[in-house]
C-alpha positions, 0 to 999 in steps of 0.5 A: 176310835179303837181302828179305823173302820174298813170300807166294809164297815163303812158300807155295815153303817151307812145300811144301819143308819139310822137304826138307833136304839131306844132310849134307855132310863136316864141318869139321876146323876149326871156322867159325862163321855169321856170319848166320842166322835159325833162327826164320825157318828153324824156320817157313818150313822146320822141321828137318831131320830133320823134327819134333822135341822143341825145334826150336832145338835140333836146328839147333844140334845139326845145325850142330855135326856139321857144323863150324860150332860157333858161330851168331850169330842175327840180327834184323830186326824189334822180335820177333825182336830180342828172341826172339834176345836171349832165345836168346843169354842162354841157350844158350853156342854163340849170340850176337845181333846186333838190329835194324829190317830195312831194307824194314820201317822204312818200314812201321812205325808209330812208327819212333822207338819201334821204334829205341828198343827196339833200343837197350834190346836193344843194352845185352844183353852177349849181343847183339853185333852192330846188324844187320841195317841198311842199304839195299835200293833193289830192295824198297823203292822211292823213297817209303820211301827217307827213312825207311830212311836215318834208320834207318840212321843210327839203327842206326849211331848205336846200334852206336857208343854200343854198342862193338858190330859194325854188320851192314849189309844193301847189296841194290843200294845200294853206293853209298849205303851208303859215302855213309852210313856215310863221313857218319856215321863208321862203327864200328869194326867193320862188317860186309857182310853176304852180300855181294853187291858187284864186286871195285870194291866190294869193294876200297873196303870191304877198304881201309875195314877192313870185314869180308867175310861170303859165303853161298852165293850165292858158289857159284853159277854166275852169280856169277864177279863175286863169285868174284873179290870174293871172291879178294880179300879178305884173310882176316883180313877175310873171313867167312861165312853162311848167310842161313838158310834162304834162299840155299842153297849149289850142288849144293841151291840152291832147297831150305832152307838151316841152319847146317850147310851151310856146309862148302859154302860154305866149301869153295867159298871155299878152291877160289876163292881156292886156299885151305888149307881148314883155314888158311881156317877157322881164319882165319874163326874167328878172325875172329869173335872179332875181332868178336863177342867170345867167345861164352862 
């Protein structure tokens, strides 16, 4: 999740509930969504096609029809992390990541206790990621930085203890993220969620062996530097995500996002990079297996 939505954003989401875009042309070679929030999507926007018997199944089915056959459900607090772990335990196409969002860390009444809950969930076999965690100097002011950094360092340690991928939220905090990772020693697998840096920062991440996950923002007209970063990312380190229900790709920016819209972002990436679409999809899919392991 790129930001904690404000009340006005929630109200806007409520007004547009059910206004999901039409499904794009399916991908011939399936890929996975490396970062989505099924629970928030259902709460804020509903499901494509309107109410159904099982909103989770509706979202997963819509994704599969579009060629998005696997999903990583990402937690941002104790309840969403627990919900995601339970969903992954019973659904073969879903894996989970668990964490405390960096913007929430300074607001928690007992950060240490909340971190113990995340550590307990991290031991679940179908929890394959620790995140989203990281640093955010856009939403959290100086008064909250100490708690945010403490939380980030604790999540790094949890990822290393459990051998799980670390999924990083980085907003206006590139150098802080690298400083803390270098100080603590990065886990074997690091994913830069919703990569937001320029080519120079991308090169630093690539050199460190991190995976760069691109969201619908790469399709925005103003995102020239982001497209430059995508071009220099090796096929073996590139992934794609929705961050649903946010960051809907062009031409549907501003409407609810969901995993079935991934083909729009993948096609934009292929065009930007000059890649064959099927070959890029195959690379993204293989990266998912390397980062998160088998889904079934």
